[in-house]
TORDOLUM-666476 format. One line per 3 residues: number of its first residue (from 0); for each residue x, y, z of C-alpha. Coordinates in steps of 0.25 Angstrom, whole numbers, m for minus. Example, Ala and Ser with C-alpha at 12.3 -4.5 7.8 and 13.67 -1.06 7.14 Angstrom:
<pts>
0 = 49,m18,31; 55,m4,29
</pts>
This chain:
<pts>
0 = 117,m111,35; 115,m112,50; 114,m127,51
3 = 128,m127,45; 135,m123,58; 133,m137,64
6 = 143,m142,53; 151,m129,52; 155,m127,66
9 = 161,m141,69; 169,m141,56; 174,m127,59
12 = 177,m131,73; 185,m143,70; 193,m135,59
15 = 196,m124,69; 202,m134,79; 210,m141,68
18 = 216,m128,63; 220,m124,77; 226,m137,81
21 = 231,m144,68; 242,m140,59; 237,m150,48
24 = 236,m141,36; 228,m150,27; 218,m154,38
27 = 216,m139,42; 214,m135,27; 204,m147,26
30 = 196,m143,38; 196,m128,33; 190,m133,20
33 = 180,m142,27; 175,m130,36; 173,m121,24
36 = 166,m132,16; 156,m135,28; 153,m120,29
39 = 151,m119,14; 140,m130,15; 131,m121,24
42 = 133,m108,17; 120,m103,12; 122,m91,2
45 = 111,m81,0; 105,m82,m14; 95,m74,m22
48 = 89,m81,m34; 88,m73,m47; 74,m79,m49
51 = 64,m74,m38; 51,m79,m44; 42,m87,m35
54 = 41,m97,m46; 57,m99,m46; 62,m112,m41
57 = 76,m111,m36; 87,m121,m34; 87,m126,m19
60 = 101,m130,m19; 115,m127,m25; 119,m138,m35
63 = 116,m144,m48; 103,m149,m56; 104,m164,m57
66 = 90,m166,m64; 77,m160,m69; 65,m168,m70
69 = 52,m162,m76; 39,m170,m73; 24,m169,m75
72 = 22,m168,m60; 35,m161,m55; 49,m157,m59
75 = 61,m161,m51; 75,m154,m51; 86,m162,m44
78 = 98,m154,m39; 111,m159,m33; 119,m152,m22
81 = 133,m155,m20; 142,m152,m9; 149,m140,m16
84 = 137,m135,m24; 136,m122,m16; 126,m119,m4
87 = 120,m131,3; 107,m124,5; 94,m130,0
90 = 85,m118,m3; 70,m117,m6; 68,m117,m21
93 = 56,m108,m21; 49,m97,m12; 37,m102,m5
96 = 34,m112,6; 42,m124,11; 30,m134,14
99 = 38,m146,18; 52,m150,22; 58,m163,26
102 = 70,m171,28; 73,m186,28; 86,m189,35
105 = 95,m199,29; 109,m203,24; 119,m195,15
108 = 123,m204,4; 129,m200,m9; 119,m196,m19
111 = 123,m208,m28; 121,m218,m18; 108,m226,m21
114 = 102,m224,m7; 104,m209,m6; 91,m206,m12
117 = 84,m214,m1; 93,m212,11; 99,m198,10
120 = 94,m187,19; 84,m179,11; 73,m169,13
123 = 62,m161,5; 56,m147,5; 43,m143,m2
126 = 40,m129,m6; 28,m122,m12; 29,m110,m21
129 = 18,m104,m30; 9,m116,m26; 19,m126,m31
132 = 28,m136,m24; 43,m138,m25; 50,m149,m17
135 = 65,m149,m14; 70,m163,m10; 84,m163,m5
138 = 93,m176,m3; 106,m176,4; 119,m181,m2
141 = 131,m187,4; 138,m174,8; 125,m168,14
144 = 125,m163,28; 110,m167,30; 98,m159,26
147 = 95,m148,36; 82,m142,33; 82,m127,36
150 = 69,m121,32; 55,m122,39; 42,m124,32
153 = 36,m112,27; 39,m100,17; 52,m101,10
156 = 59,m92,0; 66,m97,m12; 81,m100,m9
159 = 78,m101,6; 87,m112,12; 79,m124,17
162 = 90,m135,19; 104,m138,18; 110,m148,8
165 = 125,m149,6; 124,m161,m4; 113,m168,m11
168 = 101,m167,m21; 89,m159,m22; 76,m162,m29
171 = 67,m150,m33; 53,m155,m36; 44,m145,m43
174 = 31,m144,m50; 31,m149,m64; 27,m135,m69
177 = 40,m128,m65; 50,m124,m76; 63,m130,m73
180 = 75,m121,m77; 87,m130,m73; 93,m142,m80
183 = 102,m154,m74; 116,m149,m72; 113,m135,m69
186 = 119,m129,m56; 110,m122,m47; 111,m113,m35
189 = 101,m114,m23; 91,m103,m21; 96,m96,m34
192 = 95,m105,m47; 82,m106,m53; 78,m121,m55
195 = 63,m119,m60; 52,m110,m62; 38,m111,m56
198 = 31,m110,m70; 35,m118,m81
</pts>
C-alpha cells in the first residue's frame, strides 16, 4: 500500500542508523522487529474470492465477526479487526459503484472506552449493487494509524481496496432481504470470505 511508505521509510531509516552505530543487541533486535511489523501493516495480498456472483457480499476486512443483527429494515454485521488479524486493507464488499465516502477525523481511544463510539476517527462508504445498497461504516481503534481513504467515487470491483485500517471495527449494513452466511465468532478474510448473499 503506497500510503505506508510515510511510516515505513522513517522507521527503516532509524533502524538502519542504530544498527550501524549501536552495539546494543536487544535494541537492534527490537527495532528490526518493529520495522518488519510496520511493513506488515501495509502489506496488501492479492486475493480472488471463490464466490464471484454479483450477489455475493464479501468481508471488507480480515478479522472476526462480533455480532449479526437481522431486522425488518436492514441487517447489520459487525466485524472486529485487531492489529495482527492479517492485512489492514478495507475492501469493497461488492462489485458495483461507490456512491459516497466520507471521514470524520477524531481520537484513537480504546474500543472499551465509553467515549470511543463518539470521539474516535471514523468513516463510511456507500456502495450500490444490483439496485441495492450496502454501507460499510469503519471506526478506528487505539492502535489505528488513521483512516486513509484510497478509493474515488465511481465503479469498484468486489475486493478492491478502499481504505486502510490497522485496528478497529467495521459495520456492514445490508438490505434485510439478504441471506447472511456467518455467525458471531467466525473468522473472516477480507475480499475472500462470503458474508452474505443478495437473495435470501
